[in-house]
Backbone as JSON, one array per atom type, in Angstrom:
{
  "sequence": "XXXXXXXXXXXXXXXXXXXXXXXXXXXXXXXXXXXXXXXXXXXXXXXXXXXXXXXXXXXXXXXXXXXXXXXXXXXXXXXXXXXXXXXXXXXXXXXXXXXXXXXXXXXXXXXXXXXXXXXXXXXXXXXXXXXXXXXXXXXXXXXXXXXXXXXXXXXXXXXXXXXXXXXXXXXXXXXXXXXXXXXXXXXXXXXXXXXXXXXXXXXXXXXXXXXXXXXXXX",
  "N": [[83.97, 103.12, 138.18], [83.23, 105.35, 136.76], [84.65, 107.8, 137.48], [87.16, 107.17, 136.35], [86.42, 106.91, 133.7], [85.66, 109.53, 133.13], [88.13, 110.79, 133.39], [89.52, 109.6, 131.24], [88.0, 110.63, 129.16], [88.69, 113.31, 129.18], [91.49, 113.22, 128.89], [91.75, 112.1, 126.36], [90.41, 113.85, 124.74], [88.9, 115.05, 121.73], [90.29, 117.31, 120.76], [92.95, 116.85, 121.34], [93.95, 114.98, 119.6], [95.62, 115.58, 117.43], [97.99, 116.19, 118.73], [98.68, 113.72, 119.87], [99.04, 112.35, 117.51], [101.33, 113.61, 116.34], [103.19, 112.97, 118.24], [103.29, 110.17, 118.04], [104.22, 110.0, 115.45], [106.77, 110.9, 115.83], [107.91, 108.69, 117.07], [107.72, 106.87, 114.94], [109.25, 108.05, 112.95], [111.92, 109.37, 113.83], [113.79, 111.09, 112.69], [112.43, 113.23, 111.64], [112.09, 114.93, 113.76], [114.32, 116.59, 114.02], [115.87, 119.18, 115.44], [117.66, 121.09, 114.43], [119.27, 124.07, 113.1], [118.76, 124.22, 110.39], [116.47, 122.86, 110.0], [112.94, 122.7, 109.84], [111.29, 121.56, 111.73], [110.55, 122.25, 114.38], [109.07, 124.65, 114.13], [107.01, 123.71, 112.53], [105.74, 121.86, 114.21], [104.95, 123.53, 116.34], [103.22, 125.24, 114.99], [101.25, 123.4, 114.18], [100.24, 122.41, 116.67], [99.38, 124.73, 118.03], [97.41, 125.67, 116.31], [95.59, 123.61, 116.14], [94.94, 122.87, 118.69], [95.42, 124.9, 120.78], [94.26, 127.43, 119.78], [91.61, 126.59, 118.83], [90.79, 125.58, 121.33], [90.77, 127.87, 122.96], [88.75, 129.29, 121.66], [86.56, 127.59, 122.14], [86.4, 127.69, 124.96], [85.77, 130.39, 125.2], [83.25, 130.4, 124.03], [81.95, 128.88, 125.93], [82.17, 130.61, 128.11], [80.56, 132.66, 127.21], [78.22, 131.42, 127.36], [77.29, 129.99, 125.19], [77.7, 127.36, 124.87], [77.27, 124.59, 127.13], [79.28, 123.03, 128.33], [82.71, 121.92, 127.82], [82.54, 119.4, 126.91], [80.32, 119.32, 125.36], [77.59, 118.16, 125.27], [75.06, 118.26, 124.1], [73.91, 117.99, 120.77], [73.4, 120.28, 119.3], [75.06, 122.15, 120.44], [77.49, 121.6, 119.37], [77.82, 122.54, 116.83], [78.86, 125.22, 116.43], [81.56, 125.08, 117.66], [82.61, 123.03, 115.96], [82.64, 124.28, 113.46], [84.42, 126.42, 113.89], [86.78, 125.02, 114.64], [87.18, 123.53, 112.31], [87.86, 125.53, 110.47], [90.37, 126.35, 111.42], [91.77, 123.97, 111.01], [91.66, 123.75, 108.22], [93.22, 125.94, 107.56], [95.72, 125.14, 108.58], [96.19, 122.83, 107.0], [96.33, 123.93, 104.34], [98.53, 125.65, 104.58], [100.55, 123.82, 105.27], [100.57, 122.26, 102.98], [101.66, 123.98, 101.12], [104.18, 124.27, 102.06], [107.34, 123.11, 101.63], [108.93, 121.92, 103.51], [107.41, 120.43, 105.19], [106.66, 117.13, 105.92], [105.01, 114.92, 103.63], [103.27, 113.03, 104.65], [102.31, 114.11, 106.99], [100.86, 116.3, 106.08], [98.95, 114.91, 104.63], [97.59, 113.59, 106.74], [96.48, 115.8, 108.04], [94.69, 116.67, 106.11], [92.9, 114.5, 106.09], [91.96, 114.68, 108.75], [90.72, 117.16, 108.65], [88.67, 116.63, 106.8], [87.24, 114.8, 108.35], [86.19, 116.46, 110.31], [84.43, 118.06, 108.82], [82.66, 116.1, 107.94], [81.64, 115.3, 110.41], [80.37, 117.67, 111.15], [78.31, 117.77, 109.24], [76.82, 115.44, 109.91], [76.14, 116.07, 112.51], [74.17, 117.92, 112.25], [71.91, 116.45, 112.08], [71.94, 114.21, 113.84], [73.47, 113.03, 116.91], [76.96, 112.32, 117.24], [79.76, 110.44, 118.38], [82.49, 112.31, 119.08], [84.87, 111.66, 120.21], [85.36, 109.01, 119.4], [85.4, 109.4, 116.69], [87.79, 110.79, 116.46], [89.62, 108.78, 117.27], [89.16, 106.86, 115.31], [90.09, 108.22, 113.06], [92.76, 108.64, 113.81], [93.78, 106.01, 114.07], [93.36, 104.79, 111.47], [94.64, 106.68, 109.86], [97.33, 106.58, 110.77], [97.84, 103.9, 110.22], [97.7, 103.81, 107.42], [99.81, 105.56, 106.79], [101.89, 104.12, 107.94], [102.07, 101.81, 106.28], [102.38, 102.88, 103.69], [104.76, 104.36, 103.83], [106.49, 102.59, 104.85], [107.09, 102.44, 107.63], [108.18, 100.46, 109.66], [109.14, 99.87, 112.21], [109.21, 101.02, 115.62], [110.96, 103.22, 117.68], [111.7, 103.05, 121.0], [112.87, 104.85, 123.62], [114.2, 104.13, 126.63], [115.14, 104.51, 130.12], [118.45, 103.76, 130.23], [118.29, 101.9, 128.15], [117.4, 101.03, 124.76], [114.58, 100.25, 122.92], [113.34, 98.43, 120.14], [110.38, 98.31, 118.6], [107.69, 96.67, 116.92], [105.74, 98.49, 114.61], [103.19, 97.64, 114.12], [102.36, 96.6, 116.55], [102.09, 98.92, 118.05], [99.96, 100.09, 116.67], [98.0, 98.22, 117.28], [97.77, 98.66, 120.02], [96.72, 101.26, 119.98], [94.27, 100.69, 118.82], [93.07, 99.13, 120.84], [93.07, 100.99, 122.94], [91.41, 102.9, 121.82], [89.03, 101.46, 121.84], [88.63, 101.26, 124.59], [88.27, 103.94, 125.31], [85.94, 104.48, 123.86], [84.2, 102.76, 125.23], [84.23, 104.01, 127.71], [82.82, 106.32, 127.14], [80.33, 105.25, 126.78], [79.81, 104.25, 129.35], [79.53, 106.61, 130.72], [77.15, 107.44, 129.82], [77.15, 109.2, 127.73], [76.87, 108.69, 125.09], [75.14, 106.58, 122.73], [75.53, 103.09, 121.8], [75.38, 102.99, 118.95], [76.08, 105.6, 118.2], [78.71, 105.68, 119.05], [79.95, 103.62, 117.52], [79.44, 104.64, 114.98], [81.02, 106.89, 115.06], [83.68, 105.84, 115.01], [83.57, 104.75, 112.42], [83.12, 107.01, 110.77], [85.43, 108.55, 111.25], [87.45, 106.82, 110.3], [86.62, 106.56, 107.65], [86.98, 109.14, 106.67], [89.78, 109.36, 106.58], [90.34, 107.37, 104.71], [89.09, 108.48, 102.48], [90.63, 110.74, 102.14], [93.03, 109.79, 101.18], [93.08, 109.02, 98.28], [92.4, 111.55, 97.42], [94.52, 113.15, 98.12], [96.95, 111.91, 97.31]],
  "CA": [[84.48, 103.26, 136.82], [82.88, 106.64, 136.17], [85.76, 108.76, 137.56], [88.17, 106.78, 135.37], [85.87, 107.23, 132.38], [85.75, 110.99, 132.99], [89.55, 111.09, 133.17], [89.84, 109.21, 129.86], [87.31, 111.54, 128.25], [89.45, 114.55, 129.11], [92.83, 112.94, 128.36], [91.67, 111.81, 124.93], [89.47, 114.78, 124.1], [89.23, 115.16, 120.3], [91.24, 118.39, 120.5], [94.32, 116.41, 121.56], [94.31, 113.93, 118.66], [96.77, 116.01, 116.62], [99.18, 116.08, 119.58], [99.02, 112.3, 119.93], [99.52, 111.98, 116.18], [102.71, 114.07, 116.13], [104.0, 112.19, 119.19], [103.48, 108.84, 117.45], [105.07, 110.18, 114.27], [108.15, 110.98, 116.33], [108.35, 107.3, 117.26], [107.84, 106.21, 113.66], [110.28, 108.67, 112.13], [112.6, 110.33, 114.69], [114.56, 112.05, 111.9], [111.59, 114.41, 111.43], [112.21, 115.79, 114.92], [115.65, 117.17, 114.09], [115.66, 120.59, 115.74], [118.81, 121.88, 114.03], [118.92, 125.36, 112.52], [118.32, 124.07, 109.01], [115.28, 122.01, 109.97], [111.77, 123.45, 110.27], [110.41, 120.7, 112.52], [110.03, 122.93, 115.56], [108.02, 125.58, 113.7], [105.9, 122.91, 112.03], [105.04, 121.3, 115.37], [104.31, 124.64, 117.06], [102.09, 125.68, 114.17], [100.2, 122.39, 114.23], [99.64, 122.3, 118.0], [98.66, 125.96, 118.38], [96.25, 125.85, 115.43], [94.61, 122.53, 116.3], [94.61, 122.69, 120.1], [95.35, 126.14, 121.55], [93.28, 128.38, 119.26], [90.25, 126.06, 118.98], [90.47, 125.48, 122.75], [90.41, 129.22, 123.43], [87.45, 129.6, 121.09], [85.55, 126.79, 122.84], [86.23, 128.25, 126.3], [85.06, 131.65, 125.05], [81.85, 130.04, 123.81], [81.41, 128.46, 127.23], [82.04, 131.81, 128.92], [79.42, 133.42, 126.67], [77.06, 130.53, 127.55], [76.84, 129.43, 123.93], [77.71, 125.93, 125.13], [77.21, 124.32, 128.57], [80.55, 122.49, 128.78], [83.6, 121.59, 126.71], [82.15, 118.07, 126.42], [79.29, 119.58, 124.34], [76.73, 116.97, 125.32], [73.95, 118.42, 123.16], [74.44, 118.07, 119.41], [73.32, 121.66, 118.81], [76.21, 122.89, 120.96], [78.7, 121.2, 118.65], [77.88, 123.17, 115.51], [79.8, 126.34, 116.47], [82.94, 124.6, 117.83], [83.06, 122.28, 114.8], [82.92, 125.24, 112.39], [85.65, 127.14, 114.23], [87.9, 124.09, 114.57], [87.38, 123.19, 110.9], [88.56, 126.65, 109.82], [91.78, 126.26, 111.81], [92.36, 122.8, 110.35], [91.84, 124.1, 106.81], [94.37, 126.85, 107.5], [96.93, 124.33, 108.77], [96.39, 121.98, 105.83], [96.76, 124.73, 103.2], [99.89, 126.12, 104.83], [101.45, 122.68, 105.21], [100.65, 121.81, 101.59], [102.53, 124.91, 100.4], [105.5, 124.28, 102.69], [108.1, 121.94, 101.2], [109.6, 121.32, 104.66], [106.46, 119.57, 105.9], [106.53, 115.79, 105.31], [103.69, 114.78, 103.01], [102.34, 112.21, 105.45], [101.66, 114.98, 107.98], [99.85, 117.05, 105.33], [97.86, 113.96, 104.35], [96.8, 113.38, 107.95], [95.7, 117.01, 108.3], [93.55, 116.66, 105.19], [91.93, 113.53, 106.61], [91.36, 115.22, 109.97], [89.81, 118.23, 108.22], [87.49, 115.97, 106.24], [86.46, 114.2, 109.44], [85.45, 117.54, 110.96], [83.31, 118.44, 107.96], [81.69, 114.99, 108.0], [80.99, 115.4, 111.73], [79.47, 118.83, 111.1], [77.12, 117.38, 108.47], [76.02, 114.47, 110.67], [75.65, 116.71, 113.73], [72.93, 118.64, 111.92], [70.78, 115.52, 112.14], [71.98, 113.44, 115.08], [74.72, 113.12, 117.67], [78.01, 111.36, 116.96], [80.85, 110.53, 119.34], [83.67, 112.95, 118.52], [86.03, 110.92, 120.73], [85.64, 107.85, 118.55], [85.8, 109.93, 115.38], [89.21, 111.07, 116.59], [90.39, 107.54, 117.3], [89.05, 106.25, 113.99], [91.0, 108.97, 112.18], [94.14, 108.4, 114.24], [94.18, 104.63, 113.77], [93.46, 104.56, 110.02], [95.66, 107.56, 109.31], [98.65, 106.03, 111.08], [97.99, 102.62, 109.52], [98.01, 104.12, 106.02], [101.16, 106.12, 106.77], [102.82, 103.03, 108.27], [102.29, 100.92, 105.15], [102.86, 103.61, 102.51], [106.13, 104.82, 104.0], [107.28, 101.48, 105.41], [107.54, 102.69, 109.0], [107.96, 99.12, 110.22], [109.54, 99.78, 113.61], [109.12, 102.19, 116.49], [112.08, 103.25, 118.61], [111.33, 103.48, 122.34], [114.05, 105.12, 124.43], [113.94, 103.98, 128.05], [116.35, 104.72, 130.92], [119.46, 102.71, 130.15], [118.16, 100.98, 127.01], [116.57, 101.42, 123.63], [113.83, 99.12, 122.4], [112.76, 98.55, 118.82], [109.08, 97.62, 118.66], [106.94, 96.68, 115.66], [104.69, 99.5, 114.51], [101.9, 96.96, 114.19], [102.01, 96.49, 117.96], [101.62, 100.24, 118.45], [98.62, 100.25, 116.1], [97.1, 97.38, 118.07], [97.55, 99.36, 121.29], [95.81, 102.37, 119.69], [92.96, 100.08, 118.61], [92.54, 98.74, 122.16], [92.8, 102.22, 123.68], [90.21, 103.5, 121.23], [87.88, 100.71, 122.36], [88.45, 101.62, 126.01], [87.7, 105.29, 125.34], [84.55, 104.35, 123.43], [83.47, 102.15, 126.34], [84.09, 105.02, 128.77], [81.74, 107.22, 126.73], [79.08, 104.54, 127.03], [79.61, 104.19, 130.8], [79.11, 107.94, 131.17], [75.87, 107.71, 129.16], [77.33, 110.34, 126.83], [76.49, 108.25, 123.75], [74.6, 105.23, 122.54], [76.48, 102.27, 121.01], [75.36, 103.37, 117.53], [76.83, 106.85, 118.06], [80.12, 105.34, 119.24], [80.41, 102.88, 116.34], [79.41, 105.55, 113.84], [82.19, 107.76, 115.18], [84.83, 105.11, 114.46], [83.38, 104.6, 110.98], [83.29, 108.3, 110.12], [86.83, 108.92, 111.33], [88.21, 105.97, 109.38], [86.2, 106.87, 106.28], [87.61, 110.41, 106.28], [91.17, 109.08, 106.23], [90.33, 106.62, 103.45], [88.72, 109.42, 101.41], [91.72, 111.69, 101.96], [94.18, 109.17, 100.5], [93.07, 109.29, 96.83], [92.28, 112.99, 97.18], [95.82, 113.81, 98.32], [98.05, 111.27, 96.56]],
  "C": [[84.23, 104.65, 136.24], [83.99, 107.68, 136.3], [86.86, 108.45, 136.55], [87.71, 107.11, 133.96], [85.93, 108.73, 132.11], [87.18, 111.4, 132.67], [89.95, 110.76, 131.72], [89.21, 110.17, 128.86], [88.06, 112.85, 128.09], [90.83, 114.31, 128.49], [92.82, 112.73, 126.85], [90.55, 112.61, 124.27], [89.87, 114.93, 122.64], [90.23, 116.26, 119.96], [92.69, 117.92, 120.57], [94.8, 115.37, 120.54], [95.54, 114.32, 117.83], [98.06, 115.92, 117.42], [99.63, 114.63, 119.69], [99.57, 111.82, 118.59], [100.99, 112.36, 116.01], [103.67, 113.34, 117.07], [104.3, 110.81, 118.63], [104.35, 108.91, 116.2], [106.53, 110.29, 114.68], [108.72, 109.58, 116.55], [108.59, 106.62, 115.92], [109.02, 106.74, 112.84], [111.0, 109.75, 112.94], [113.39, 111.39, 113.92], [113.77, 113.34, 111.69], [111.78, 115.42, 112.57], [113.63, 116.34, 115.11], [115.5, 118.68, 114.26], [116.89, 121.46, 115.43], [118.34, 123.16, 113.33], [118.31, 125.22, 111.12], [117.05, 123.22, 108.88], [114.1, 122.78, 110.53], [110.83, 122.68, 111.16], [109.76, 121.44, 113.68], [108.88, 123.87, 115.19], [106.79, 124.82, 113.2], [105.06, 122.38, 113.19], [104.29, 122.39, 116.14], [103.08, 125.12, 116.3], [100.93, 124.7, 114.25], [99.48, 122.39, 115.58], [98.85, 123.55, 118.38], [97.37, 126.1, 117.57], [95.2, 124.76, 115.61], [94.2, 122.3, 117.75], [94.38, 124.03, 120.8], [94.24, 127.07, 121.05], [91.85, 127.83, 119.3], [89.82, 125.94, 120.44], [90.05, 126.81, 123.33], [89.02, 129.6, 122.93], [86.33, 128.86, 121.82], [85.31, 127.33, 124.25], [85.54, 129.61, 126.26], [83.57, 131.41, 124.82], [81.18, 129.61, 125.11], [81.21, 129.68, 128.13], [80.87, 132.66, 128.49], [78.12, 132.63, 126.77], [76.45, 130.06, 126.23], [76.85, 127.9, 123.98], [77.75, 125.74, 126.65], [78.54, 123.82, 129.12], [81.41, 122.15, 127.58], [83.33, 120.19, 126.18], [81.04, 118.17, 125.38], [78.32, 118.4, 124.21], [75.55, 117.05, 124.35], [74.5, 118.63, 121.76], [74.38, 119.49, 118.85], [74.49, 122.5, 119.28], [77.46, 122.66, 120.13], [78.88, 121.93, 117.32], [78.93, 124.28, 115.48], [81.25, 125.89, 116.64], [83.47, 123.82, 116.62], [83.42, 123.22, 113.64], [84.25, 125.94, 112.65], [86.87, 126.23, 114.09], [88.21, 123.71, 113.13], [88.16, 124.28, 110.17], [90.04, 126.63, 110.17], [92.47, 125.09, 111.12], [92.59, 123.06, 108.86], [93.07, 124.98, 106.65], [95.68, 126.08, 107.63], [97.21, 123.48, 107.53], [96.92, 122.78, 104.64], [98.19, 125.23, 103.37], [100.91, 124.99, 104.74], [101.64, 122.21, 103.76], [101.6, 122.7, 100.78], [103.97, 124.9, 100.92], [106.25, 122.99, 102.36], [108.8, 121.24, 102.36], [108.7, 120.33, 105.41], [106.38, 118.22, 105.21], [105.13, 115.57, 104.79], [102.74, 113.94, 103.83], [101.66, 113.03, 106.54], [100.56, 115.8, 107.3], [98.65, 116.16, 105.0], [96.97, 113.77, 105.58], [95.93, 114.6, 108.25], [94.52, 117.12, 107.35], [92.49, 115.7, 105.67], [91.22, 114.03, 107.85], [90.37, 116.33, 109.64], [88.53, 117.65, 107.64], [86.61, 115.37, 107.33], [85.64, 115.25, 110.16], [84.24, 117.96, 110.13], [82.24, 117.35, 107.95], [80.93, 115.04, 109.31], [79.99, 116.55, 111.74], [78.18, 118.45, 110.37], [76.23, 116.45, 109.29], [75.42, 115.11, 111.92], [74.38, 117.51, 113.48], [71.71, 117.77, 112.1], [70.78, 114.68, 113.41], [73.38, 113.48, 115.67], [75.67, 111.98, 117.3], [79.1, 111.52, 118.0], [82.11, 111.1, 118.68], [84.95, 112.26, 119.02], [86.38, 109.75, 119.81], [85.94, 108.26, 117.11], [87.3, 110.19, 115.38], [90.05, 109.81, 116.55], [90.31, 106.8, 115.97], [90.0, 106.89, 113.0], [92.45, 108.65, 112.52], [94.61, 107.01, 113.83], [94.36, 104.41, 112.27], [94.54, 105.43, 109.39], [97.06, 107.01, 109.54], [98.89, 104.71, 110.37], [98.36, 102.85, 108.05], [99.43, 104.66, 105.88], [102.19, 105.01, 107.01], [103.12, 102.16, 107.05], [102.82, 101.65, 103.92], [104.33, 103.99, 102.62], [107.03, 103.79, 104.68], [107.89, 101.82, 106.76], [107.28, 101.4, 109.8], [108.22, 99.04, 111.72], [109.4, 101.11, 114.32], [110.26, 102.11, 117.49], [111.62, 103.83, 119.95], [112.61, 103.64, 123.17], [113.67, 105.09, 125.9], [115.24, 104.23, 128.83], [117.31, 103.53, 130.82], [119.35, 101.78, 128.98], [117.27, 101.58, 125.94], [115.89, 100.18, 123.06], [113.32, 99.43, 121.0], [111.51, 97.67, 118.77], [108.39, 97.72, 117.3], [105.86, 97.76, 115.7], [103.31, 98.87, 114.59], [101.43, 96.8, 115.64], [101.48, 97.82, 118.48], [100.21, 100.48, 117.92], [97.6, 99.41, 116.86], [96.77, 98.04, 119.4], [96.59, 100.53, 121.1], [94.39, 101.84, 119.5], [92.31, 99.73, 119.94], [92.18, 99.98, 122.97], [91.57, 102.92, 123.15], [88.95, 102.79, 121.7], [87.58, 101.06, 123.81], [87.81, 102.99, 126.12], [86.24, 105.26, 124.9], [83.68, 103.75, 124.52], [83.23, 103.16, 127.46], [82.97, 106.0, 128.42], [80.37, 106.57, 126.95], [78.77, 104.49, 128.53], [79.14, 105.52, 131.37], [77.75, 108.34, 130.6], [75.95, 108.94, 128.26], [76.87, 110.0, 125.42], [75.83, 106.89, 123.8], [75.64, 104.41, 121.78], [76.53, 102.66, 119.54], [76.19, 104.63, 117.3], [78.33, 106.61, 118.18], [80.67, 104.63, 118.0], [80.44, 103.76, 115.11], [80.61, 106.49, 113.86], [83.44, 107.1, 114.62], [84.75, 105.06, 112.94], [83.64, 105.9, 110.25], [84.75, 108.73, 110.12], [87.69, 108.14, 110.36], [87.89, 106.3, 107.93], [86.84, 108.16, 105.78], [89.05, 110.2, 105.85], [91.27, 108.29, 104.92], [90.01, 107.54, 102.28], [89.86, 110.38, 101.12], [92.87, 111.1, 101.14], [94.15, 109.4, 98.99], [92.96, 110.77, 96.51], [93.62, 113.69, 97.28], [96.91, 113.22, 97.42], [97.69, 111.05, 95.11]]
}
């Protein structure tokens, strides 16, 4: 099970949560992904992915090259302080730019605010003890999408398969995310990367950040 757990840890690294979010948003609201000349979707997506994955990833690999951290998994809580600060700055930049841009759907800006809050909460807790960043990411993703689903009435998800198109309830997708989040949390336990308390606290912190962002944004 350990090789599979390692694979899951990399596939669902916290850096990729924003990519999974925008992918799921495409399912919930395909109109947003209109790449016509008069639509800014492409630039919005590129800006989001480069600022939340590429640039923080480069910074983390530079820290590893300078031996400021031992690995991108950042097993020691002290190693997480620098990467969390750098990533938080990029997230703040994305949120502020999205908030000023009328082309960006408000539910994406809301999610970025929640994700930014989750990073700051993680930074605060990391000063005292270790928290699972993987489960923080899944807690944020699940609650953020659930809030967006109910506020904007994204009831169905369109799945395009070879030769057919399926319409699936968004609630089923949220259930799948919940199960996948549990599997990822279990994989972190199997790798002895975290204790159960650290895993459960991660879910709680991620979800709490999204709940706190809702009244702050709307």
